[in-house]
PDB file of N, CA, C and O in Angstrom:
ATOM      1  N   MET A   1      32.596  40.212  33.572  1.00  0.00           N
ATOM      2  CA  MET A   1      31.308  39.610  32.726  1.00  0.00           C
ATOM      3  C   MET A   1      31.775  38.365  31.704  1.00  0.00           C
ATOM      4  O   MET A   1      32.817  38.405  31.050  1.00  0.00           O
ATOM      5  N   THR A   2      31.018  37.478  31.687  1.00  0.00           N
ATOM      6  CA  THR A   2      31.230  36.962  30.554  1.00  0.00           C
ATOM      7  C   THR A   2      30.652  37.260  29.218  1.00  0.00           C
ATOM      8  O   THR A   2      29.510  37.719  29.176  1.00  0.00           O
ATOM      9  N   THR A   3      31.454  37.006  27.896  1.00  0.00           N
ATOM     10  CA  THR A   3      30.894  37.702  26.723  1.00  0.00           C
ATOM     11  C   THR A   3      29.864  36.356  25.898  1.00  0.00           C
ATOM     12  O   THR A   3      29.757  35.194  26.291  1.00  0.00           O
ATOM     13  N   GLY A   4      29.339  36.861  24.921  1.00  0.00           N
ATOM     14  CA  GLY A   4      28.601  35.771  24.339  1.00  0.00           C
ATOM     15  C   GLY A   4      29.598  34.988  23.629  1.00  0.00           C
ATOM     16  O   GLY A   4      29.308  33.831  23.323  1.00  0.00           O
ATOM     17  N   ARG A   5      30.434  35.341  23.407  1.00  0.00           N
ATOM     18  CA  ARG A   5      31.581  34.354  22.202  1.00  0.00           C
ATOM     19  C   ARG A   5      32.128  33.289  23.439  1.00  0.00           C
ATOM     20  O   ARG A   5      32.282  32.089  23.208  1.00  0.00           O
ATOM     21  N   GLU A   6      32.368  33.832  24.632  1.00  0.00           N
ATOM     22  CA  GLU A   6      32.591  32.906  25.515  1.00  0.00           C
ATOM     23  C   GLU A   6      31.841  31.763  25.874  1.00  0.00           C
ATOM     24  O   GLU A   6      32.332  30.643  26.019  1.00  0.00           O
ATOM     25  N   LEU A   7      30.325  32.128  26.056  1.00  0.00           N
ATOM     26  CA  LEU A   7      29.092  31.243  26.807  1.00  0.00           C
ATOM     27  C   LEU A   7      29.201  30.009  25.324  1.00  0.00           C
ATOM     28  O   LEU A   7      29.149  28.782  25.406  1.00  0.00           O
ATOM     29  N   LEU A   8      29.366  30.881  24.022  1.00  0.00           N
ATOM     30  CA  LEU A   8      29.039  29.682  23.004  1.00  0.00           C
ATOM     31  C   LEU A   8      30.092  28.710  23.139  1.00  0.00           C
ATOM     32  O   LEU A   8      29.639  27.581  22.952  1.00  0.00           O
ATOM     33  N   ALA A   9      31.663  28.717  23.460  1.00  0.00           N
ATOM     34  CA  ALA A   9      32.504  27.958  23.600  1.00  0.00           C
ATOM     35  C   ALA A   9      32.311  26.870  24.638  1.00  0.00           C
ATOM     36  O   ALA A   9      32.855  25.767  24.698  1.00  0.00           O
ATOM     37  N   ARG A  10      31.498  27.372  25.368  1.00  0.00           N
ATOM     38  CA  ARG A  10      30.848  26.519  26.808  1.00  0.00           C
ATOM     39  C   ARG A  10      30.557  25.260  25.978  1.00  0.00           C
ATOM     40  O   ARG A  10      30.346  25.480  24.785  1.00  0.00           O
ATOM     41  N   PRO A  11      30.490  23.588  26.509  1.00  0.00           N
ATOM     42  CA  PRO A  11      29.946  22.626  25.845  1.00  0.00           C
ATOM     43  C   PRO A  11      28.765  22.583  26.055  1.00  0.00           C
ATOM     44  O   PRO A  11      28.230  22.829  27.136  1.00  0.00           O
ATOM     45  N   GLY A  12      28.213  22.261  25.022  1.00  0.00           N
ATOM     46  CA  GLY A  12      26.404  22.399  24.880  1.00  0.00           C
ATOM     47  C   GLY A  12      25.549  23.449  24.576  1.00  0.00           C
ATOM     48  O   GLY A  12      24.344  23.366  24.337  1.00  0.00           O
ATOM     49  N   ALA A  13      26.454  24.737  24.607  1.00  0.00           N
ATOM     50  CA  ALA A  13      25.490  25.971  24.247  1.00  0.00           C
ATOM     51  C   ALA A  13      25.914  25.927  22.571  1.00  0.00           C
ATOM     52  O   ALA A  13      26.718  25.229  21.955  1.00  0.00           O
ATOM     53  N   ALA A  14      24.848  27.163  22.091  1.00  0.00           N
ATOM     54  CA  ALA A  14      25.017  27.023  20.626  1.00  0.00           C
ATOM     55  C   ALA A  14      24.251  28.514  20.534  1.00  0.00           C
ATOM     56  O   ALA A  14      23.775  29.137  21.483  1.00  0.00           O
ATOM     57  N   ALA A  15      24.266  28.915  19.094  1.00  0.00           N
ATOM     58  CA  ALA A  15      23.507  30.523  19.194  1.00  0.00           C
ATOM     59  C   ALA A  15      21.845  29.741  19.144  1.00  0.00           C
ATOM     60  O   ALA A  15      21.541  28.590  18.828  1.00  0.00           O
ATOM     61  N   ALA A  16      20.921  30.982  19.626  1.00  0.00           N
ATOM     62  CA  ALA A  16      19.757  30.448  19.090  1.00  0.00           C
ATOM     63  C   ALA A  16      19.244  31.063  17.833  1.00  0.00           C
ATOM     64  O   ALA A  16      19.843  32.066  17.444  1.00  0.00           O
ATOM     65  N   GLU A  17      18.426  30.711  17.267  1.00  0.00           N
ATOM     66  CA  GLU A  17      17.641  30.952  16.148  1.00  0.00           C
ATOM     67  C   GLU A  17      16.362  30.705  16.601  1.00  0.00           C
ATOM     68  O   GLU A  17      16.009  30.022  17.562  1.00  0.00           O
ATOM     69  N   MET A  18      15.435  31.593  15.483  1.00  0.00           N
ATOM     70  CA  MET A  18      14.310  32.076  15.641  1.00  0.00           C
ATOM     71  C   MET A  18      13.847  31.637  14.179  1.00  0.00           C
ATOM     72  O   MET A  18      13.398  32.543  13.477  1.00  0.00           O
ATOM     73  N   GLY A  19      13.902  30.427  13.667  1.00  0.00           N
ATOM     74  CA  GLY A  19      14.013  29.846  12.716  1.00  0.00           C
ATOM     75  C   GLY A  19      15.521  29.484  11.607  1.00  0.00           C
ATOM     76  O   GLY A  19      16.621  30.034  11.558  1.00  0.00           O
ATOM     77  N   THR A  20      15.106  28.668  11.056  1.00  0.00           N
ATOM     78  CA  THR A  20      16.488  28.590  10.119  1.00  0.00           C
ATOM     79  C   THR A  20      17.272  29.657   9.460  1.00  0.00           C
ATOM     80  O   THR A  20      16.949  30.103   8.359  1.00  0.00           O
ATOM     81  N   GLY A  21      18.418  30.115  10.205  1.00  0.00           N
ATOM     82  CA  GLY A  21      19.767  31.083   9.591  1.00  0.00           C
ATOM     83  C   GLY A  21      19.068  32.406  10.500  1.00  0.00           C
ATOM     84  O   GLY A  21      19.769  33.399  10.307  1.00  0.00           O
ATOM     85  N   ARG A  22      18.093  32.664  11.277  1.00  0.00           N
ATOM     86  CA  ARG A  22      17.762  33.798  11.915  1.00  0.00           C
ATOM     87  C   ARG A  22      18.170  33.759  13.392  1.00  0.00           C
ATOM     88  O   ARG A  22      17.565  33.383  14.397  1.00  0.00           O
ATOM     89  N   ASP A  23      19.568  34.341  13.169  1.00  0.00           N
ATOM     90  CA  ASP A  23      20.047  34.578  14.489  1.00  0.00           C
ATOM     91  C   ASP A  23      19.128  35.369  15.560  1.00  0.00           C
ATOM     92  O   ASP A  23      18.319  36.176  15.103  1.00  0.00           O
ATOM     93  N   MET A  24      19.212  35.167  17.080  1.00  0.00           N
ATOM     94  CA  MET A  24      18.304  36.016  17.735  1.00  0.00           C
ATOM     95  C   MET A  24      18.984  36.740  18.745  1.00  0.00           C
ATOM     96  O   MET A  24      18.423  37.469  19.563  1.00  0.00           O
ATOM     97  N   GLY A  25      20.665  36.448  18.648  1.00  0.00           N
ATOM     98  CA  GLY A  25      21.092  37.433  18.961  1.00  0.00           C
ATOM     99  C   GLY A  25      22.363  37.178  20.143  1.00  0.00           C
ATOM    100  O   GLY A  25      22.188  36.266  20.951  1.00  0.00           O
ATOM    101  N   PRO A  26      23.270  37.766  20.196  1.00  0.00           N
ATOM    102  CA  PRO A  26      24.214  36.986  21.580  1.00  0.00           C
ATOM    103  C   PRO A  26      23.566  36.990  23.120  1.00  0.00           C
ATOM    104  O   PRO A  26      24.328  36.425  23.905  1.00  0.00           O
ATOM    105  N   GLY A  27      22.456  37.444  23.686  1.00  0.00           N
ATOM    106  CA  GLY A  27      21.925  37.215  24.732  1.00  0.00           C
ATOM    107  C   GLY A  27      21.290  36.039  24.773  1.00  0.00           C
ATOM    108  O   GLY A  27      21.010  35.553  25.869  1.00  0.00           O
ATOM    109  N   TRP A  28      20.907  35.290  23.410  1.00  0.00           N
ATOM    110  CA  TRP A  28      19.975  33.911  23.877  1.00  0.00           C
ATOM    111  C   TRP A  28      20.578  32.749  23.451  1.00  0.00           C
ATOM    112  O   TRP A  28      20.546  32.327  22.295  1.00  0.00           O
ATOM    113  N   LEU A  29      21.115  32.245  24.370  1.00  0.00           N
ATOM    114  CA  LEU A  29      21.509  30.519  24.041  1.00  0.00           C
ATOM    115  C   LEU A  29      21.013  29.191  24.722  1.00  0.00           C
ATOM    116  O   LEU A  29      20.832  28.952  25.916  1.00  0.00           O
ATOM    117  N   PRO A  30      20.845  28.399  23.615  1.00  0.00           N
ATOM    118  CA  PRO A  30      20.026  27.496  24.347  1.00  0.00           C
ATOM    119  C   PRO A  30      21.119  26.347  24.283  1.00  0.00           C
ATOM    120  O   PRO A  30      21.762  25.935  23.318  1.00  0.00           O
ATOM    121  N   VAL A  31      21.125  25.982  25.537  1.00  0.00           N
ATOM    122  CA  VAL A  31      21.716  24.908  26.153  1.00  0.00           C
ATOM    123  C   VAL A  31      21.242  23.276  26.062  1.00  0.00           C
ATOM    124  O   VAL A  31      20.080  23.030  26.383  1.00  0.00           O
ATOM    125  N   ARG A  32      22.063  22.229  25.657  1.00  0.00           N
ATOM    126  CA  ARG A  32      21.632  21.040  25.698  1.00  0.00           C
ATOM    127  C   ARG A  32      21.456  20.568  27.081  1.00  0.00           C
ATOM    128  O   ARG A  32      22.135  21.105  27.957  1.00  0.00           O
ATOM    129  N   ARG A  33      20.633  19.636  27.384  1.00  0.00           N
ATOM    130  CA  ARG A  33      20.610  18.447  28.332  1.00  0.00           C
ATOM    131  C   ARG A  33      21.371  18.193  28.869  1.00  0.00           C
ATOM    132  O   ARG A  33      21.569  18.508  30.043  1.00  0.00           O
ATOM    133  N   ASP A  34      22.244  17.344  27.971  1.00  0.00           N
ATOM    134  CA  ASP A  34      23.726  16.956  28.721  1.00  0.00           C
ATOM    135  C   ASP A  34      24.799  18.058  29.327  1.00  0.00           C
ATOM    136  O   ASP A  34      25.854  17.779  29.896  1.00  0.00           O
ATOM    137  N   ALA A  35      24.317  19.269  29.087  1.00  0.00           N
ATOM    138  CA  ALA A  35      25.577  20.085  29.402  1.00  0.00           C
ATOM    139  C   ALA A  35      24.870  20.689  30.849  1.00  0.00           C
ATOM    140  O   ALA A  35      25.675  21.427  31.416  1.00  0.00           O
ATOM    141  N   ILE A  36      23.600  20.564  31.571  1.00  0.00           N
ATOM    142  CA  ILE A  36      23.160  20.924  32.601  1.00  0.00           C
ATOM    143  C   ILE A  36      22.656  19.589  33.414  1.00  0.00           C
ATOM    144  O   ILE A  36      21.642  19.650  34.109  1.00  0.00           O
ATOM    145  N   ALA A  37      23.274  18.611  33.313  1.00  0.00           N
ATOM    146  CA  ALA A  37      22.829  17.248  33.821  1.00  0.00           C
ATOM    147  C   ALA A  37      23.342  16.594  35.281  1.00  0.00           C
ATOM    148  O   ALA A  37      22.868  15.528  35.674  1.00  0.00           O
ATOM    149  N   ASP A  38      24.193  17.214  35.925  1.00  0.00           N
ATOM    150  CA  ASP A  38      24.194  17.578  37.196  1.00  0.00           C
ATOM    151  C   ASP A  38      23.802  19.044  37.768  1.00  0.00           C
ATOM    152  O   ASP A  38      23.354  19.930  37.041  1.00  0.00           O
ATOM    153  N   ASP A  39      24.022  19.191  39.137  1.00  0.00           N
ATOM    154  CA  ASP A  39      23.416  20.271  39.860  1.00  0.00           C
ATOM    155  C   ASP A  39      24.607  21.641  39.650  1.00  0.00           C
ATOM    156  O   ASP A  39      24.304  22.831  39.564  1.00  0.00           O
ATOM    157  N   ALA A  40      25.879  21.102  39.605  1.00  0.00           N
ATOM    158  CA  ALA A  40      26.945  21.974  39.310  1.00  0.00           C
ATOM    159  C   ALA A  40      26.876  22.554  38.248  1.00  0.00           C
ATOM    160  O   ALA A  40      27.115  23.754  38.113  1.00  0.00           O
ATOM    161  N   GLN A  41      26.582  21.884  37.462  1.00  0.00           N
ATOM    162  CA  GLN A  41      26.185  22.471  35.499  1.00  0.00           C
ATOM    163  C   GLN A  41      25.236  23.445  35.449  1.00  0.00           C
ATOM    164  O   GLN A  41      25.252  24.610  35.052  1.00  0.00           O
ATOM    165  N   LEU A  42      24.213  22.576  36.041  1.00  0.00           N
ATOM    166  CA  LEU A  42      23.096  23.963  35.959  1.00  0.00           C
ATOM    167  C   LEU A  42      23.368  24.935  36.787  1.00  0.00           C
ATOM    168  O   LEU A  42      23.100  26.066  36.383  1.00  0.00           O
ATOM    169  N   ALA A  43      23.843  24.820  37.877  1.00  0.00           N
ATOM    170  CA  ALA A  43      24.020  26.021  39.130  1.00  0.00           C
ATOM    171  C   ALA A  43      24.805  27.085  38.001  1.00  0.00           C
ATOM    172  O   ALA A  43      24.422  28.233  37.773  1.00  0.00           O
ATOM    173  N   SER A  44      25.916  26.459  37.399  1.00  0.00           N
ATOM    174  CA  SER A  44      26.733  27.526  36.292  1.00  0.00           C
ATOM    175  C   SER A  44      26.079  28.262  35.243  1.00  0.00           C
ATOM    176  O   SER A  44      26.489  29.337  34.806  1.00  0.00           O
ATOM    177  N   TRP A  45      24.935  27.585  34.809  1.00  0.00           N
ATOM    178  CA  TRP A  45      24.140  28.437  33.830  1.00  0.00           C
ATOM    179  C   TRP A  45      23.391  29.393  34.614  1.00  0.00           C
ATOM    180  O   TRP A  45      23.296  30.604  34.412  1.00  0.00           O
ATOM    181  N   ILE A  46      22.867  28.694  35.539  1.00  0.00           N
ATOM    182  CA  ILE A  46      21.848  29.649  35.928  1.00  0.00           C
ATOM    183  C   ILE A  46      22.770  31.072  36.980  1.00  0.00           C
ATOM    184  O   ILE A  46      22.103  32.096  37.126  1.00  0.00           O
ATOM    185  N   ALA A  47      23.590  31.062  37.351  1.00  0.00           N
ATOM    186  CA  ALA A  47      24.393  32.255  37.591  1.00  0.00           C
ATOM    187  C   ALA A  47      24.684  32.653  36.604  1.00  0.00           C
ATOM    188  O   ALA A  47      24.777  33.837  36.928  1.00  0.00           O
ATOM    189  N   VAL A  48      24.962  32.632  35.412  1.00  0.00           N
ATOM    190  CA  VAL A  48      25.587  33.483  33.780  1.00  0.00           C
ATOM    191  C   VAL A  48      23.753  34.082  33.734  1.00  0.00           C
ATOM    192  O   VAL A  48      23.344  35.192  33.395  1.00  0.00           O
ATOM    193  N   ALA A  49      23.253  33.322  34.032  1.00  0.00           N
ATOM    194  CA  ALA A  49      21.310  33.890  33.616  1.00  0.00           C
ATOM    195  C   ALA A  49      21.445  35.334  34.410  1.00  0.00           C
ATOM    196  O   ALA A  49      21.444  36.503  34.023  1.00  0.00           O
ATOM    197  N   LEU A  50      21.578  34.620  35.869  1.00  0.00           N
ATOM    198  CA  LEU A  50      21.074  36.034  37.033  1.00  0.00           C
ATOM    199  C   LEU A  50      22.258  37.070  36.903  1.00  0.00           C
ATOM    200  O   LEU A  50      22.129  38.136  37.504  1.00  0.00           O
ATOM    201  N   SER A  51      23.387  36.843  36.174  1.00  0.00           N
ATOM    202  CA  SER A  51      24.352  37.615  35.929  1.00  0.00           C
ATOM    203  C   SER A  51      24.075  38.718  35.021  1.00  0.00           C
ATOM    204  O   SER A  51      24.361  39.911  35.124  1.00  0.00           O
ATOM    205  N   GLY A  52      23.605  38.227  34.326  1.00  0.00           N
ATOM    206  CA  GLY A  52      23.250  39.609  32.902  1.00  0.00           C
ATOM    207  C   GLY A  52      24.162  39.111  31.678  1.00  0.00           C
ATOM    208  O   GLY A  52      24.270  39.590  30.549  1.00  0.00           O
ATOM    209  N   SER A  53      24.729  38.097  32.210  1.00  0.00           N
ATOM    210  CA  SER A  53      26.369  37.891  30.990  1.00  0.00           C
ATOM    211  C   SER A  53      25.665  37.307  29.779  1.00  0.00           C
ATOM    212  O   SER A  53      24.533  36.848  29.628  1.00  0.00           O
ATOM    213  N   GLY A  54      26.625  37.459  29.025  1.00  0.00           N
ATOM    214  CA  GLY A  54      25.986  36.919  27.686  1.00  0.00           C
ATOM    215  C   GLY A  54      25.805  37.636  26.751  1.00  0.00           C
ATOM    216  O   GLY A  54      25.263  37.023  25.831  1.00  0.00           O
ATOM    217  N   GLY A  55      26.109  39.220  26.423  1.00  0.00           N
ATOM    218  CA  GLY A  55      25.908  40.012  25.664  1.00  0.00           C
ATOM    219  C   GLY A  55      27.017  39.885  24.721  1.00  0.00           C
ATOM    220  O   GLY A  55      27.861  39.009  24.534  1.00  0.00           O
ATOM    221  N   PRO A  56      26.759  41.064  24.158  1.00  0.00           N
ATOM    222  CA  PRO A  56      27.518  41.149  22.416  1.00  0.00           C
ATOM    223  C   PRO A  56      29.290  40.995  23.082  1.00  0.00           C
ATOM    224  O   PRO A  56      29.886  41.588  23.981  1.00  0.00           O
ATOM    225  N   GLY A  57      29.539  40.306  22.477  1.00  0.00           N
ATOM    226  CA  GLY A  57      31.422  39.962  22.524  1.00  0.00           C
ATOM    227  C   GLY A  57      32.098  38.947  22.326  1.00  0.00           C
ATOM    228  O   GLY A  57      33.324  38.994  22.423  1.00  0.00           O
TER     229      GLY A  57
END
């Protein structure tokens, strides 16, 4: 399972915030459009979402 820290290290990922400085936790990661520009990149992130990865760590 991929941890939140590992996912944050991927290009285009960031920690989600609900308002400035209010971290939403390790399971919420917005991904920039350029990081999912092709089918392979998008499929990679969809696989992460479906696996339930991205929790604490």
